[in-house]
Phi, psi and omega in degrees: 000318178298321180296320180293316177299320180296321180295317179297318179297317182294322179294320179297313179298322180294318179296319180297320182289335184272357178291143180247140179271130175244131185211164178168189180226138178250126179228164175268186185296342179264004179085006180274144183295142175260114184268132176086015176292145178268126179235126181203160175272126184302132179086005180229177174259007184276123181180184182199177172240151182281145181272194184296335176269003183081005185275149176213154170198147176198167182248155180214152174266358181295150179232162178074206183279135181226167175252112177266122183256132177234121184220153175197147182303137179073007174238153176288139177295134182252135183238121176249121180248107183208169171292145182304323182293345182260009185258048176242143177054043178287151168238109183257122179255114179273135178264146179301138176289120187280351178262015178289159183296333182264015179285159180292146176229147176290119185233353183298121175075007187235132173246128179258142175224096180180149183291337183268000182277144176297318182229106179251120176279337174229155172252160176307326178302323185293331184299332185240357179254000177288129189302320186276353189279335182053041177074009181256125183297332177294320179298323178291319181294336179289353174272358178269153180293154181100345180260152177253148180274106177235079193299329184279356184253310177088354179263177182273122174245116191242121171048052176084001179266153177286169181296331181290345182274001175252127178249148182244137181233140173247120183053039176083359184248138189296140170253122187270331181230074188284345185243148173288139179290155181212180177254177183301141173065022176229120187292143172279168175230154173295140184288337196252135183284140176290353180304328188258004184246142177235000179212138180224131172241120183246106180260114181273003178161161175065031185280174187300154176293348178295334186247133181229187180057043177209119182279329189243321193199154170230145177239117184254119179250129181245124178287159183296129179286318184214109176295147184280338182193170175278140179198163176232131180245130179236134178226130175242124188229164176293346181244003179157211181208161178224152177212126179224151179211142176235127179241136183239141170237189187298312184234014179213163178206160179220130175239131178232150181213130181226150180212153174226129180240135175216114184275358184300311178299321182294313182290338176289326179275320182239080181299146177243194187280352180267152175262096187277127167271318176224102175300155184305136173214143183187161179234153182216141175220140180223153176207144174230121173251135183234135176231119179269137174244173180300330184231021179185180181223127176255130178232135176239118180244137176216148180213139176225137173215152181217141180204161178203156174199161176214132182205163174245119181259148175299138180212131185290341182264354179227114184298323181276357181095175183250118183270132178227128173231124185228134170238136182223140173226136183216134178231128179230132176227146190216126176237126181222149176226136179224126183195179180256150181247356183094157179057036177084001182264144174222161183227145173224114181227162179178176178205156176221154177222135181234132173233115181236134179232134176232134172241116188236129169250119179238102188055244182266001183262148175235129181230120175243126177227157182218130176240131171242124182223151179216152179224127177240134188216140173221127181229130176244144181224135178247121178264095180287319179194181176294345183258347184218122175227135180237130178231149175206157182189179179217156180205162178224134174249133179232132179224132171237125183230130178229143180218139175244133180237129179228135175204117186055240180268354181276129177217125183217143176238144183201171180165194182198162169234138184216143173221145180231127176251138184220152175219150180209160172218148185206142180238135172253115183240119178250106183286324179195182175296342184263341190219128179220151181223137170238120182229135182211169180217133183231141177231129178240131175249121179266108182292327179293320182265349185054051181220156180233138176239136179246128187233108172280147178217147183206141173225138182229134181232135180228127182276116182272340180200183181301325185245353185239154177206156175250144177224145176235146176215145176217143179194155173250139185222143182229151177207136177288143175305153184286170181300331180301337182248323180295334179293340178261332185209127182248018181250035182264195174213167185289142173285159187221140173218155175243135180249136173229122188226137172236124187232138170236135181225135180230126183230125179197128171049054177076011179242139177228129173234130178228137173224133186218131174248146184211162174216132176235131176247127182253142173218161175061034176285151185286142178226155173202165178254167180088174182286320181226150177290134178218182176298331184273356182290149175269097184274151174207175177225048182249016178284161179210178179171184178209162172213134179212156182174189181224136177240139179228136181223137176221131177224140182216119177236022181236327189296321181247129183299133178063014183242132176229130181210158171214155180232137177230138175222139178226136171245130183230130174236116183211148173214148179219147169243094186205180185050234180254025179294132176283343179202170180294135182201165176284127179296159185285355178262002185249125173245147187292324185233130175228133181226133174230137174233121181235130179224145178223131185227128180261126178252105186298316183298328180265354186054046189225149168245123177259137181232149180218140177216124180240133180235132173235138175216135177291165184301144179263149182285152171210160182266125177256109184293348175280354176249154180279332183276134184282133177053039183265344181278157181227139174288168175288166182296153180259131178223133178209126175245122182240146180226154174214161182215122176246119183248124180277096176299315175211172183307334184240010179234132185229135170254128188232132179227144176209150176226122175270138182054058187300334180276353178067034180297135181275082179283145180243126181273346181157196182221145173252131181252153178296149180291333182231149180282164176278189183295339180267004180082011181259141178266122177284158182218165171223149179284139175269100183260152175298157180304323177217143179285333182228159174223126181253139183220134176227134179213152173240127186233129186232130179244134175241114187223170180296320184276350179070011183238328186298146177217182184261023178301327179280001175249007185253000000 
């Protein structure tokens, strides 16, 4: 017994003597002590916390090399790998966690709209509840700074660029025909319903090297990754009806949406300035199928729409008017996969295919065209750490375009095939919570022109205070001429522009303020002679121009109870010498001043949301042949006040009303002049007025869902 007690005492004493002391101090990047940091040896219970001076110490029985872990909220975890005997009097400097909510973000030229974004200037709800938007995501984006008001067109005109200079992507894959075709002085609409999207990124300039073939802007639409429940949406409207359904299984889901529009009943009650033979009618269907895997998500999106109309429009050169009959069919399909590969690698790949057909009767002429386009894309990304990410990828765009023209005995067919191959690489470097850099390089090879363009791009963001930051962006951008010109001449080259952007952003307590100054320089713009481009035109790419201005945005959803509002202002100074311009001038789609005011107010007692949207735009230039100076005349200012009202009949039933241009302001889109002068040498003109000064809309929307509470307020 004495021998056993002696052995136990000796073992205890031996263990006591073999313990090692670990000590040190924990500070932040400014040298200030970090209080309450957790310090421990990985895989053991040995550890301590730092005191008010940042000091810590504890003992361990571990021997040899160990991993000492130091962690604290809002700081990056620090790992020290050393022999136990070398872990005395350490000085551990913790770096700020760059994924914290208050970390710097790249914001130059970019507006985010999504619940998962750190800084969203718009929410998904806003895309469809803005009074002037009429359920079109493009209409909602036109209330943001950087866009011009071109009411008769309906597409996005960004910072002095034409609508063709903005490209749209769904789940990162290109959309080649995003708008429904229309006739002169009648606005187009986006083809795709906001019902299936939950995130939007609208870049007005300086965007990532991942995206090409856009001189001015890119619009990124992301479909919903995972629906929250099964539901059915039913809509009855004064212009048609909608039906949508979402079905969920364990690892997959399917959402479908269909709509039918027929303006015949509406135009019978509210006649407009057009002489309709066939008021617009059309159907649309969309579907998204999602399949979840252990390490990724596969999404298949497809959309089909068909529409037609026939009308006679007033025309100063034709006493009987100008007859137009248009039929359009469009099919778009998109397959994308996004997942992880292990060891910090991820992949995003996809493809899209577009088939668009138009049959047009214009007076005695018949024009039939068909476009087939495809996009193939592969992107790889390596996540080295929270501070360094590297991505690179490649893609190919393919377009085949054919057109047939018939008039009397004349019949001619023409078209082109074009493919563009591109590769890019880009690095995201976050130096600290205060400083971040995105730098990339893109190269595009045009097989039709046998030319290559290399485009460097860079964005830098610096946090000036807890809530404010500055961003800088620079980039080179290239874009192939549109089908309207390539169908006549295939010996052109890509247009080129340079972007320079300075951005300040302040975000605090539901308030966002943004101010951005920019400069764009254009080169190699397309030119031609004559009134309209034809086979006989002398085409060139020696045009140039510039665009510069200031954009301001303010949003506040906290200061006033149940009130959410935003204000946008843009100043634009731009001139171009391109197309058939005899000299440099401001294009007719650009106005110097644009102002938007949007407000939404929830009245609990009425179970209603009231909305208001006001748009002001200074006059746009047009050419008056009775004056010697080119494009010197200006239209009167544009004013439009729109209102809407959504009334909750029950938790899942909504009555919705809206009126565009409620005051009935007589806006003028421009002027059309006679082709020949009168006996006094003067050219007569007529004002280009919208088809209708106002638009009235009434709808009833009913949702049937698992929770018995969901409704379509976010789709109105």
